[in-house]
C-alpha positions in Angstrom: 0.0 0.0 0.0 2.0 2.9 -1.3 1.3 6.4 -2.7 3.4 5.3 -5.7 1.0 2.5 -6.7 -2.6 3.8 -7.1 -3.9 1.9 -10.1 -6.4 4.4 -11.4 -3.9 7.2 -11.1 -1.4 5.3 -13.3 -4.2 4.6 -15.9 -5.1 8.3 -15.9 -1.5 9.4 -16.3 -1.0 7.0 -19.3 -4.2 8.4 -20.9 -3.1 11.9 -20.3 -6.2 12.7 -18.3 -4.7 13.3 -14.8 -5.7 16.8 -13.6 -2.7 19.1 -13.5 -4.4 21.8 -11.3 -7.5 22.2 -9.3 -10.2 24.4 -10.8 -11.2 27.5 -8.7 -13.4 26.3 -5.8 -16.6 28.3 -5.8 -17.7 30.2 -2.7 -21.2 31.3 -1.9 -23.1 33.4 0.7 -25.9 32.4 2.9 -28.2 34.6 5.0 -28.1 33.7 8.7 -29.6 35.3 11.8 -26.3 37.1 12.2 -26.1 38.4 8.6 -24.4 36.9 5.5 -21.9 34.1 5.8 -19.5 33.3 3.1 -18.2 29.7 2.8 -17.1 27.0 0.3 -18.7 23.7 -0.4 -16.5 21.8 2.0 -17.4 24.0 4.9 -21.1 23.6 4.0 -20.7 19.8 4.0 -18.9 19.9 7.4 -21.9 21.9 8.8 -24.0 18.9 7.8 -21.6 16.4 9.5 -20.1 15.3 6.1 -16.4 14.7 5.7 -15.2 14.7 2.1 -12.1 12.7 1.3 -11.3 13.5 -2.3 -7.5 13.5 -2.2 -4.6 11.1 -1.7 -4.4 9.6 1.7 -1.2 11.2 3.2 -0.1 12.8 6.4 -1.7 16.1 5.6 -5.1 14.8 4.5 -5.1 12.3 7.4 -4.6 15.2 9.9 -7.5 17.1 8.3 -9.8 14.1 8.3 -9.0 13.2 11.9 -9.5 16.8 13.1 -12.9 16.9 11.4 -14.0 13.6 13.0 -12.9 14.7 16.4 -14.7 18.1 16.2 -17.9 16.5 14.9 -17.7 14.1 17.9 -17.4 16.9 20.3 -20.3 18.7 18.7 -22.6 15.7 18.9 -21.3 12.4 20.2 -24.5 10.6 19.1 -24.9 12.2 15.7 -24.1 10.2 12.5 -21.0 11.3 10.6 -20.9 10.7 6.8 -17.6 10.3 5.0 -17.7 10.6 1.2 -14.6 8.9 -0.4 -13.1 9.5 -3.9 -9.5 8.7 -3.4 -6.6 6.8 -5.1 -5.3 5.7 -1.7 -1.9 6.5 -0.2 0.4 5.8 2.7 -0.1 3.0 5.3 0.6 5.2 8.3 -2.0 7.8 7.2 -4.5 5.0 6.6 -4.1 3.5 10.1 -4.3 7.0 11.7 -7.7 7.7 10.1 -8.8 4.1 10.7 -8.0 4.2 14.4 -9.8 7.5 14.7 -12.9 6.2 13.0 -13.0 3.2 15.4 -12.2 5.4 18.5 -14.8 8.1 18.2 -18.3 7.6 19.6 -20.4 8.5 16.5 -21.1 6.0 13.9 -19.4 6.7 10.6 -21.2 6.1 7.4 -18.9 5.7 4.4 -19.9 6.4 0.8 -17.8 5.7 -2.3 -18.0 8.1 -5.2 -15.8 7.4 -8.1 -13.1 5.3 -6.6 -11.8 3.9 -3.3 -8.4 2.4 -4.1 -5.7 0.9 -1.8 -5.8 2.7 1.6 -9.1 4.3 0.7 -10.7 0.9 0.1 -9.9 -0.1 3.7 -11.5 3.1 5.0 -14.6 2.4 3.0 -14.9 -1.0 4.5 -14.2 0.3 8.0 -17.5 2.3 8.1 -20.1 1.4 10.6 -21.9 -1.9 10.0 -24.8 -1.5 7.6 -23.7 2.0 6.7 -21.1 1.4 4.0 -22.4 2.5 0.6 -21.3 3.0 -3.0 -22.7 4.6 -6.0 -23.3 2.3 -9.0 -20.3 3.3 -11.1 -17.8 3.4 -8.2 -14.8 1.2 -8.3 -12.8 -0.3 -5.5 -9.2 -1.6 -5.6 -7.4 -3.6 -3.0 -3.8 -4.8 -3.1 -0.9 -5.7 -0.9 1.3 -3.0 0.6 4.2 -2.0 -1.6 7.4 0.0 -1.1 9.6 0.9 -4.0 13.2 1.9 -4.2 14.5 0.0 -1.2 18.3 0.1 -0.9 21.0 0.0 1.8 22.6 -2.6 3.9 21.2 -6.1 4.2 20.2 -5.5 7.8 18.2 -2.4 6.7 16.4 -4.2 4.0 15.5 -7.0 6.4 14.0 -4.4 8.8 11.9 -3.0 5.9 10.9 -6.4 4.8 9.7 -7.3 8.3 7.7 -4.1 8.5 6.1 -4.9 5.1 5.1 -8.3 6.4 3.5 -6.7 9.5 1.6 -4.2 7.3 0.3 -6.9 5.1 -0.8 -9.0 8.1 -2.6 -6.0 9.5 -4.3 -5.4 6.2 -5.4 -9.0 5.8 -6.8 -9.1 9.4 -8.6 -5.8 9.0 -10.2 -6.6 5.7 -11.2 -10.0 7.0 -12.8 -8.5 10.0 -14.8 -5.9 8.1 -15.8 -8.0 5.1 -16.4 -11.4 6.6 -14.1 -13.0 4.0 -11.7 -15.8 5.1 -8.2 -14.5 5.7 -6.8 -17.0 3.3 -9.0 -15.6 0.5 -7.9 -12.0 1.4 -4.3 -13.2 1.3 -4.7 -14.6 -2.2 -6.7 -11.6 -3.5 -4.0 -9.2 -2.3 -1.3 -10.9 -4.4 -2.3 -8.8 -7.4 -4.4 -5.7 -7.8 -8.1 -6.7 -7.4 -10.6 -4.3 -8.9 -14.2 -4.5 -7.9 -17.3 -2.8 -9.3 -19.8 -1.4 -6.8 -21.9 -4.6 -7.1 -18.8 -6.8 -6.7 -17.7 -4.7 -3.6 -21.1 -5.4 -2.1 -20.8 -9.2 -2.7 -17.2 -9.1 -1.3 -18.5 -7.4 1.9 -16.6 -4.1 1.5 -19.9 -2.2 1.2 -23.4 -3.0 2.4 -25.5 -1.3 -0.3 -25.2 0.2 -3.8 -27.2 3.4 -4.1 -28.7 4.5 -7.3 -30.5 7.8 -6.5 -31.9 9.9 -3.6 -34.6 11.2 -5.9 -38.2 10.3 -4.8 -39.8 8.1 -7.5 -42.6 9.9 -9.3 -46.1 8.8 -8.5 -47.7 6.9 -11.4 -50.7 9.3 -11.1 -48.7 12.5 -11.2 -49.1 14.7 -14.2 
């Protein structure tokens, strides 16, 4: 599980479609009892107890996510938190930091995959509260074993890194088995290579509980 191996990012780079810069994030004003308040979409989502993880899982984004989770817990320990995920994955330490925080706080955390949940992000998707792990129909999920590229140094140093990689993989297998209900042996075999799942396949695998199509209310057959 490495920030150098997100599958979909590699595909996008080969196709020349990887975004080079973020578009200008819009801001808007809302009238409140205290006057007008100017904010951006992420702040508005946070007001509604929604955390949006739309970037690589690294130390900076992990700190942001953890801070939001802890603040939302302090505001309402019994209120549901929703985490929307569209991420290519990232570092193992950032993953475990967010994962531990999700398990530590009192509120239930609903996870929703939009677009993709790859590598570390797939584990966070699966780590949502039981019955509250969701995906949209065209979302894709990728799981694979941890990876570390460019290892060099003395034999003893390489052995230390190899042992840490074994520990990381063991944690990953145990965690996915616990949240999906799959046998650890199957998880071990599936992690040997990149395993890509559609939303429906992710539900069958146990990573999500439900595939959502729309929040629109179906029209009445008698409506004009």
